[in-house]
C-alpha positions as CSV (number, residue, x, y, z in Angstrom):
1,G,0.0,0.0,-0.1
2,P,0.9,3.6,0.1
3,F,2.5,3.4,3.6
4,R,4.6,0.3,3.2
5,G,6.9,-0.3,6.2
6,M,4.7,1.9,8.6
7,I,4.3,0.6,12.1
8,L,0.7,0.4,13.2
9,P,-0.2,0.3,16.9
10,E,-2.2,-2.8,17.9
11,T,-5.1,-0.8,19.7
12,S,-7.8,1.3,18.0
13,S,-10.3,3.7,19.0
14,W,-13.2,2.2,17.3
15,G,-13.9,-1.6,16.5
16,D,-10.9,-3.1,15.1
17,G,-9.6,0.0,13.5
18,D,-9.4,-2.0,10.3
19,L,-6.1,-3.1,11.2
20,A,-6.0,-6.3,8.8
21,P,-6.7,-4.4,5.5
22,K,-4.1,-1.8,6.7
23,L,-1.4,-4.3,7.3
24,L,-2.3,-5.9,3.8
25,G,-2.3,-2.6,2.2
26,A,-5.7,-2.9,1.0
27,Y,-7.3,-0.4,3.0
28,E,-9.3,2.4,0.9
29,S,-7.3,1.1,-2.2
30,E,-9.6,3.1,-4.4
31,L,-7.6,5.9,-3.0
32,H,-4.1,4.9,-3.9
33,P,-3.6,6.5,-7.0
34,A,-4.9,9.7,-5.8
35,L,-2.5,9.7,-2.9
36,E,0.4,8.9,-5.0
37,R,-0.6,12.0,-7.3
38,A,-0.9,14.1,-4.2
39,F,2.3,13.2,-2.4
40,A,4.0,13.8,-6.1
41,R,2.7,17.4,-5.9
42,D,4.8,18.0,-2.9
43,P,2.5,19.7,-0.5
44,E,4.1,22.2,1.9
45,L,1.5,21.0,4.8
46,V,-1.0,18.2,5.3
47,V,-4.3,18.7,7.4
48,N,-6.0,15.5,8.2
49,V,-9.5,16.0,9.8
50,G,-10.7,13.0,11.5
51,C,-7.4,11.4,12.1
52,A,-8.5,8.5,14.1
53,E,-5.5,6.4,14.9
54,G,-3.2,8.3,12.2
55,Y,-3.0,6.0,9.5
56,Y,-3.0,9.1,7.2
57,T,-1.6,11.6,9.7
58,V,1.6,9.3,10.0
59,G,1.5,8.0,6.6
60,A,1.6,11.3,5.2
61,A,4.6,12.3,7.6
62,L,6.5,9.4,6.4
63,R,5.9,9.9,2.6
64,L,6.7,13.8,2.9
65,P,9.9,14.2,5.1
66,G,10.5,17.5,6.6
67,R,6.8,18.6,6.0
68,P,4.5,19.2,8.8
69,V,1.4,17.3,9.5
70,F,-1.8,18.2,11.7
71,G,-4.1,15.7,12.7
72,F,-7.5,16.5,14.4
73,D,-9.9,14.3,16.2
74,L,-12.5,14.9,18.6
75,D,-11.8,11.4,20.3
76,E,-9.1,11.8,23.2
77,K,-8.2,8.0,22.8
78,A,-7.7,8.4,19.1
79,L,-5.4,11.2,19.3
80,S,-3.5,9.1,22.0
81,I,-3.0,6.3,19.6
82,C,-2.0,8.3,16.9
83,A,0.6,10.1,19.0
84,E,2.1,6.6,19.8
85,A,1.9,5.8,16.1
86,A,4.0,9.1,15.2
87,R,6.4,8.2,17.9
88,L,6.9,4.8,16.9
89,N,7.5,5.8,13.2
90,G,10.0,8.4,14.2
91,V,7.9,11.5,13.1
92,A,6.3,12.8,16.3
93,E,8.2,16.1,15.9
94,R,6.5,16.9,12.7
95,V,2.9,16.0,13.7
96,Q,0.9,18.0,15.5
97,L,-2.5,16.7,17.2
98,E,-5.5,18.8,18.2
99,R,-9.2,18.0,19.2
100,R,-11.2,20.3,16.7
101,C,-10.8,21.8,13.6
102,D,-13.4,24.3,12.4
103,A,-13.7,26.2,9.4
104,E,-11.9,29.3,10.8
105,R,-9.1,27.1,12.1
106,L,-8.8,25.5,8.7
107,V,-8.5,28.7,7.0
108,A,-6.1,30.0,9.2
109,L,-3.8,26.8,8.8
110,V,-3.9,26.9,5.1
111,A,-3.5,30.8,4.9
112,G,0.4,30.6,5.4
113,L,0.8,27.4,3.5
114,P,-1.6,27.5,0.6
115,R,0.0,24.4,-1.3
116,T,-1.6,22.2,1.4
117,L,-3.3,18.6,1.2
118,L,-6.3,18.3,3.0
119,L,-7.8,14.9,4.1
120,L,-11.1,14.8,5.5
121,D,-12.8,11.9,7.0
122,C,-15.1,13.3,9.9
123,E,-18.6,11.7,9.8
124,G,-20.4,14.3,8.0
125,F,-18.7,17.4,9.4
126,E,-17.3,18.0,6.1
127,R,-20.1,19.9,5.2
128,E,-19.1,22.7,7.8
129,L,-15.2,22.8,6.3
130,I,-16.4,23.1,2.8
131,T,-18.8,25.9,2.3
132,R,-19.2,28.8,0.0
133,E,-17.4,31.0,2.7
134,T,-14.3,28.6,2.7
135,V,-13.9,27.4,-1.1
136,A,-12.1,30.6,-1.8
137,A,-9.5,30.1,1.0
138,L,-9.1,26.6,-0.2
139,G,-8.2,27.5,-3.9
140,S,-4.7,26.2,-3.6
141,V,-5.6,23.2,-1.6
142,D,-5.8,19.7,-2.7
143,L,-8.4,17.5,-1.0
144,I,-9.5,14.0,-0.6
145,V,-12.8,14.0,1.0
146,E,-14.6,10.9,2.4
147,C,-18.4,11.6,1.9
148,H,-20.8,10.4,4.1
149,D,-23.9,10.4,2.0
150,F,-25.6,8.0,4.4
151,L,-25.9,10.7,7.0
152,E,-27.0,13.2,4.5
153,P,-28.2,12.3,0.9
154,G,-26.5,14.2,-1.6
155,L,-23.7,15.7,0.3
156,C,-21.0,14.5,-2.3
157,E,-22.8,16.3,-5.1
158,R,-23.2,19.4,-3.1
159,L,-19.8,19.7,-1.9
160,A,-18.3,18.6,-5.7
161,A,-20.3,21.5,-7.0
162,L,-18.8,24.0,-4.6
163,L,-15.2,22.9,-5.3
164,R,-15.4,22.7,-9.2
165,A,-15.1,26.4,-9.3
166,T,-11.6,26.2,-8.4
167,H,-10.6,22.7,-8.6
168,E,-10.8,19.7,-11.1
169,V,-12.9,17.0,-9.3
170,E,-13.4,13.4,-9.4
171,I,-15.9,11.5,-7.4
172,L,-14.7,8.0,-6.6
173,R,-16.8,4.8,-5.5
174,E,-16.0,2.4,-3.4
175,A,-14.9,-0.9,-5.3
176,G,-15.1,-4.6,-4.3
177,R,-11.9,-6.5,-3.2
178,D,-10.1,-9.7,-4.2
179,P,-9.0,-11.6,-1.2
180,G,-7.1,-13.7,-3.7
181,A,-4.7,-11.1,-4.5
182,W,-2.8,-11.5,-1.3
183,P,-1.0,-14.9,-1.1
184,V,-0.6,-14.5,2.9
185,L,-4.5,-15.1,3.0
186,H,-4.6,-18.2,0.6
187,G,-4.5,-20.9,3.6
188,L,-7.6,-19.3,5.1
189,G,-11.2,-20.5,4.3
190,S,-13.3,-18.2,1.9
191,L,-15.1,-16.6,4.7
192,D,-12.0,-15.6,6.7
193,R,-10.3,-14.3,3.6
194,W,-13.4,-11.8,2.7
195,L,-13.6,-10.7,6.4
196,T,-10.1,-9.8,6.4
197,V,-10.1,-7.5,3.5
198,C,-13.8,-6.1,4.4
199,E,-14.0,-2.5,5.9
200,F,-17.5,-3.0,7.1
201,R,-18.8,0.1,5.5
202,P,-22.4,1.3,6.3
203,A,-23.1,2.0,3.1
204,L,-21.6,2.2,-0.4
205,M,-19.0,5.1,0.2
206,R,-17.8,7.7,-2.4
207,W,-14.9,10.1,-1.9
208,I,-14.1,13.5,-3.6
209,V,-10.7,14.0,-5.1
210,A,-10.3,17.8,-5.9
211,W,-6.9,19.2,-7.7
212,S,-6.2,22.7,-7.4
213,R,-5.9,24.6,-10.5
214,R,-3.5,27.1,-9.2
């Protein structure tokens, strides 16, 4: 996967933290090409709202040596695990963790470093961060946004429409997994193979990938 070699803590802040798909490199594989492109664009800053245990926060710090990374999560346990993951991977000095990121905080963060990569997975709060008021400030920012349409139908289309004025926008849809692609799973029964790569989504997920035209 995009963060090959990253050390993952054994604990999680919710369920099993999708640990098996992350260890395999299968987790959210729909995003892998977009992540590679995002890292190749060499952002000056990465902001991850809804960082959970730090898979993307710490992973971005590993992929972008020398760049600062901010991770936000309302769950104190998640922040604690994320901090441990940053320490285990030797990037703690570049990872700053905070609880809440509202629109004002986000705009302030990107103001000084406009070439930012913004990763949002915040359970519907993306609608509070991508608004008519903030899109101008996010004009230089590349975004990867997990959309929670099952909480608010039509949210993905509304956010994409706001971003199209300043960004090239793609909408990605959750795809299937082939558990046979990982030889390490070949000794398991069919059900166990499928469960190992399952991310237990509550509905078919979509992501917005938006590339700044600047």
